[in-house]
N, C-alpha and C positions, 0 to 999 in steps of 0.2 A: 679315628685316624685311618683305620684300614679301609673304610668306605671311601674316604678322601683319596687314598692312594689308588684305589681301583678306578675312580673317575679319571685321574690323571693319565693312567695307562691307556684307558679306552680312548682318550682324546688324542693320543699320539700315534704316529705311524712307525712301524718297524722297518728298518732299512738294512742293507747288507752289513754284515759284521755284528748284527744284534744291537746296533746303536739306534735309538729312537729319537725322532724329532717331531716337534709339534708345529702344525701349520695353522696360520691364522685364517679363519673362514673368509672366503671372498665376498660373502654376502654383505659385509659392512663396507666394502670398498667400491661398490657399484650400485647406483640407484636403480638399475634394471635387473638386479638380482634380489629375490625375495629374502628378507631377513627372517621370515617364518619357516620357509621350506627349502630355501636354496635354489629353487627353480628360477628359470629366466622369466622376466616380465617383458612384454611387448616383443616376444621372439617371433621371427618369421615362420618358425615351425608351428606356431599356434600357442595355445595355452592362455594364461591370464593376460588381459590387455588393460592397461591403465595409463593415464596421462601423468607420467612421472616427471615431466618437464613443467608442470603447472607452477606458477610463481605466486600470484595472488589475484583476487577478483578484479576485473577491469571495471573502471568507473563507467556506469551506464550513461547513455546519451542524455544530456540535459540536466544531469545531477551533479551534486558536490558531495564529498565525503564528510560524514559527521562522526568523529571519533567518540565512542560511548564513554560514559563516566557516571558519577553520582551527582545529584543535585536535590534541592528542596522543591518538590512539586506542590503547588497549591497557593492559595491566595494569602499573601502576607503583607499586602499594601492596603490601599483604600478599599473599604467595604461599605459604600454608602447605601447599598440595598439591604444590608444586614441579613443576608440569607446564608452566608457562611457555607456555601455548597462545595467548597473545595478545600477541605482540611489539609493543612501543610503536612506532608510526609516526606521522608527521605527515600529517594528512589535511585535505582541504578538502571541505566539504559545501555544495551549493546550497541555497537557501532552499526551504522546504516548509511544509506545514501538518500538524499532528498533533492527534489527539483529546485534549482536555484531561483526560479520564479514561479508564479502561479501559471497554470495551464492557460495559454492565450487563445484568442479567437482563431488565429491561423492554425494553431496546433489542433484545436478541436475540429476545425473545418476539414483538415486532412482526414480525420476519423470519419466524418460524415460523408465525404466524397468516396472513401473506400467502401463504406457500407452501401452507398448508392450504386457504385459500379459493380460490386460483387453480388449484392443482393438487391437487384433493381426493384423498386417499390411497385412497378407496373405488374410484377408477378404477384398474384394473390397470395401465394405461400410466403412471400417475403415482405408484404406491404408494411407490416408493423415493425419490422426491424429498423428501417431508416426513420420512420416517423417517431418511434419510441425513443430514439437517441437525440432528436431535435431539442435544443434548449427552448425554454418558454420565453419568447421575446416579449410577451405581454406583461412581464414583470415590471417593465418600465412605466406602465400606465399609472396615472394618479387621477382621481376624480376631479381634483381642483389644481391640476398642474399640467402644463403642456410638455409632454415628453415623447411625442410621436416620432421625432427625429431619431431618438435612440431605438424605439420600437422597430423602426423600418431599416435602420442602418448599422446598429452597433455590432451585430454578429458578423455581417458579411462585407461591409465597406472596408476597403484597404486602409482607410484612415484610422480604423480601430484594430488593425491586424494584430498588433503587439500589445493590446489591452487584455486584461484577464477576462476569460469567458465567464458569463453569469447566466442565471436562468437555468442552471443545471442542478438537478436534485441529487441526493446522495446515491441513489440507485444508479443513475446515469454516470456519475463520476466513477463509481466502482467498476462499471462495465467498460468505461474508457480505459481504465488501468489494465483490465484483462486483455483488451484488444491490443494495447500498446506492448504488453509482454510478448505476444505472439509476433508482432511485427519486428521488434528488436531482435528476438531470437532467430527469426527467419533471416534477417540481415547478417547476424553473426555466423550462422551455418553456411551461408553463401560465401562469406569472406574466408572461412576456414576450409572451403572446398567440399563440404558435405552436400551442398545444393549447387545446382548449375547457376552460372551467372545470369542475373536478371530473371530468374524463375519467378520471383515475387511479382514482377510486372506482367508476366503472362496471365496471372490470375486477374489482375485489373483489366487487362485487354480482352478478357473473355476467352483466351486460348485454352484455359484449363477450367474444367467444370468442378472446381473444389477449392479449398483454401488450406492454410497451415494452422494447426493447433499445437502448441508446445507439448502439452500433456499427451495428446494423441500420438505425436511423433515419438515421444519417449516410451510409450507403452505398446503402441502398435504402429510402427512407422509405415507399414504398407497401406494404411488407411488414409494417409495424408494426401492432399490434393486429389481427393475423390478417387484414390487408388492408383494414381498415375505417378507415384513417387519414383518408380524405376527409371522413367525417361527424364527425370529432373535431378538426378544425382550428379554431384560435381566430380572433381578430380580424385576425391577419396574413393570413388567406386573402383578405381584400378587396384586398390588394396582391399582384397576380399575380407580382411580382418576388420577394417574400420569403415565398412560400408555406411553404417549409420552412427551418428553421435549418440552417446549415452550420457547420463548425468555424471558418470565417472570420467567422461572426457574433459570436463572442465570448461566446455564451450557454452553450455546452456546457462543463461543467467536466471537467478531467482525471479519471482514474479514482481511486477510493479503492483502497487496497492496504495490505498490511502494510508497516511501515517497514523499511528495510534496517538491518542491525546498526550500521552507521556512523551513520546518521541517529538511531537510537534512543539510542546512547551519547552523541552530541553533544547531543541534546535533554535527556538526563538530567543531564549535567554542567552545563549552563546557565551557561557562563562569562561571560555578559553582565553578571551582577550583580557581578562582581569582576574587577579588572584586576591583582591581585597577581601577582608574578612566578611563584611556585610554582604558582598555579592555571593560568596560561597555559601553563606547561610540563608540565601534566598531573598536578599533585600534588593536585588537589582530590579528596578521598576519597569524598564523598557528594554527592547532588544539592543539598544545602544547604551553607552555610559552616561551617567548623570540623571538628574531628576526633572529635566526639562525637555520639551519637544522641539526646541530650536537649537541649532548648531552653536556650540560655545567655542569652537576652535577658531583660530585666527583666520584661516581660509574658509570662506563661506559663513562667517559668523552671522547669526540671526536667521539663517535659512531654516525653514521647517524640515524636519527629518522624516516626515511621513505625511501621507494624504489622509486627512481626517476632518471631521466637522469641528470647527474652532469655536462655534457659539451658535445661538439661535439665529437662523437666517444667514449664517456665515459658513459656507462650505469651502472657502479657499482664501479668505482674507481680501483686503483691498487690492484691486488690480495693480500690478507693478512689483516693487521690491519686496513687499511683505507677503505677497501671495504665495501659496504653496504649490502653484503650478497646475492645479486641477480643481474642477468643480464636481465632476462625477468621478469615475475611475481615472487612473493615470496609466500611461504607458509603462510597462514593466521596466525596471532598472532606472527609473527616474530619480530614485533616492539611493543613498549609499547603502551597501549591504551590511549585515552585521558581521561579527568576527568569524563566523563560519562561512561567509560568502553568500548568504541567503538574502534575497531581496524581498522587501515588503512583508516581513514577518509581523509588522504592525502597520495598520492602515491599508488603503487601497480597497481590498475586499477581505471580508472574513473568509475562513476556509473550513470546509468539511474535514473532519477526522473520522477514523474508523469506529470509535467507541459508541456503544449504547449509553444513553444518558441515565444517570441516577444522581439524585441530589445529595445523597449521603455516601461518603467514602468509608468503607469498613475499616475499623482500626486494625484488623488482622489481614489486610489486603496483601497481595504479593508485592514485595518491594523490588522485584526484578522483572523488568519489561511489563509493567502493569498494563492490563487491557481488559475491558469488559466488552464481550461480544463474540466469544468463541462459540461457533457451531461446527462441530467436527463431522466431516463427511468422509466417505470412502468411495472408491471407484466401483461401479456396478460391474459384476462379472457375469457374462452370459453362459448359456448351457455348454458352449464350446470351450469354456475355461478362459476366454479372452475378455478384455474389457469391452464394454458396450459403447460403440460409437454412434452418436446421434447424427445420422446422415440427413435425411429429408424431414425428420421429426423435429419440430421447433416448439418449445414450450413457452407460452406467453403468460404474463401475469398482468391482471388489471389492477392498477394501484387505486387507493381510495378516492383519488380525484378523477378517476376515469381514464387516466393515461395508460395505454397498453405498451408494455416493454417486453422484449424477448429475454427470457431467462437464460437461454443458451443459443449459440449459433450452430449452424450445420457443421458437422465434422468434429465437434467437441465430445468429450467423454461424459457419459452419464454418471452422476454422483448420487449417492443415497446416504441417509444418516447412518452413523455407526450403531451397532447393536450390541447384544449381550456378549458376542464373541470378543469384542474389543474392550468392553467395560467390566467384565466379570472379575471380581476380586481385586480390582484396581484401587489404589488409594489416591491417585492424582486426578481422576475424573470418573464419573459414574453415569454420564448421559451424553447424548449428542449435543443438545442445546444447553449452553451454560450462561446465557445472557442474564438470567435472573438469579444466578447463584449468590447466596448470602446477601440478598438485597432487602430482606425483611419479610418475604413471603413465607407462609407456613412450610412450603416445600423446601425452603432453604435451611430449615431446622433439622437436626438429627433426630428430633422427637416428632417428626412429621406424622407418624402413624398414630400418635396419641390424639391428634386433632380429630374432631368429628367431621363428618362429610360436609356439613353446612359451613363450618368455620374454615375447612380446608379449601373450599371453593371461593372463599372471599380473599381477594388478593389486595395487597397494599396499593399496587398501581393498576387500579381497575378503570382504565380510561374508556371512553365511548368506543363502541365497535360498530362503525358504519359499514354497510355492505354495498358493494357496487359490482355490477356485472353487465354484460351486453347480451342481448337476445340474438337469435339467428339472423335478424336483419341489421344488426349492428347498433341498435338503439340502446342508449345507456339507461340502465335501471338502477336507481338509487334507493337505498333503504337506510334512513337515518336512525341512529340509536336514540330513542326518546326516554331512556331510563332516567329517573330522578335520583338514583342512588350512586351515580358516578362521583368519585371523589378526587380524580386526578386526570391530567392530560398526558401522563407519562406511561409509555408501554415499551415493548421490546423493539418497536420500529421508530423510536425517537433517537436521533443521533446528535452528538456534540458538534458544535462548530466553534472555532477559536479565532482570536485576533480581532482587532477593531477594523472598521471599514470606512469608506468615504462618507457614510451616513452617521458615524458614531463619534461621540465626544472622546476626549483623551483618556477618560477612565477605562475604556475598553481596550486600550493599546497595551495594557499590562498582559504579558503572555500567560499569566495564571488565570485570567478571567475566562469563564466558560458559559456558554448558552446552549440551547437545544432547539431543535425543530424536527417535525416528522420527516422521515427520510424521503417521502414522496413529494415534498414541497420544495419550491425554488423561489429565490428572491433576486433583486437587482444588485445586492451587495454581498452575496456569498459565492465564492469560487472554490477552487481546490488546487492542490498540487500533489504529485505522486511521491512515493518513497519506495525503497527497496532494501531488504535486509542485506547485511554484509555476512559473507561466509568466510570462515577462516580466522586469521589473526585479528585482534582488536585494532591494532594500529597498522597503517599502510607501510610504516617503516619497521620491518621485522628485526632489523639490526638493533633497534632500540631495546627489545627484549633480551637479545643476546648480550648486549653490553651490560645490562643490569645483572645478568647471571654471572658474568665474568667478574664484575665488581665485588660480588660476594666472596 
């Protein structure tokens, strides 16, 4: 009791006449007063600067909001292959954003034109940046089929502008997402006054000898635009406190990326439109309601709900009323969206997702945002204590098929694998590369040290290791793996792709179906779409949470 009385006295102010009165702290009455210290936030005098007016994440261009939740991931319908490579598991997914359509030809051409303008292929240092991003248009060729029209026209002819881009491998799709992140954040900074109006176009016109990288801007803004950022700052430059945007400013969007397999499947199922027991338990067969591929509603009854192969030699049906409107791919938004507002989550083209493929899903997998493919990196720090910016240094990688792609673009930050400083005595991860964690390899066992050297070197997924490189003249040198002891085609460079395509029968339209392909390969029926994580509240309506709390 005495201790309690002392606290009360200390919290009160003594006034004339010896009468004391307690004052309520002003920290709780103003969002610009710190509740921790009582200091001012965003004061002109200086001190702590923070975006206290931030409401919620803005919906990124081209995407729709996917509110997270729980669902049954895995194959629970037809299994005519009897491979059972997607064991049903209960999963929870955080909220995220996803492209409402697949990335189209015109969207990808914007990327190609940017690379060609900023990194002209005539420059020997840049030659392989543009070439490495080009889709493989030869995927349309067939030894016993005449498809040269698509080979020559599908990517660039305006008739196919709003058709999904194909011939793009997993590596190229991931690099497109990285490029898109920088372009969107560049536009956001310009809109908010951190960059001068039309600064981004000066790069395209060759007026600036450099470009914009989101991570470089956040970590070393003076390095952006080849070191010319001072002349390209917007109206915010007048405020010496907010010269550059920071992550705490709330202006910078998270990165675009390929969706994880779990996110893609959750978004395709779109259970929000139905609360039927079977649907919730994972019995929903297609992205739409019902067990049939034709529309059963009064309006449009009988119309196909997706673009897929209906039978042998039947890619669209008999011309006329019963036709699905496409023989190859179809223009995006040709069919109704699912309940999330996503188009073509079944049919048209299959889609790359981020995950490394494994045929067996561990019974003890993470049931929250499940994803296989984590390779943890950190920013390289130079001798001066600052992050290393790769200016004229471009790292290229020769894929197993001989295609050369740029691992980084000039102006980006150099990244290296995490080491002992980050992994020592951690329980949640112990290495940089986690693609093979708990997949059956000896290294996945906690008794790894008990294995002999001979058995430890034998991996469950010992796929062929072909080598390819180019000599000083540019000639391609191939060395095939001729070992007779390979037992698998699966390795850490094999990625999952989801959804049926215009070449697939209805069996593959089930969102739970999964297939795989080496990440360096491309086909005429695989495309992709981008996703972005949501930061902050799960729901776009924050009042929903408040109402629930009040109801209690």
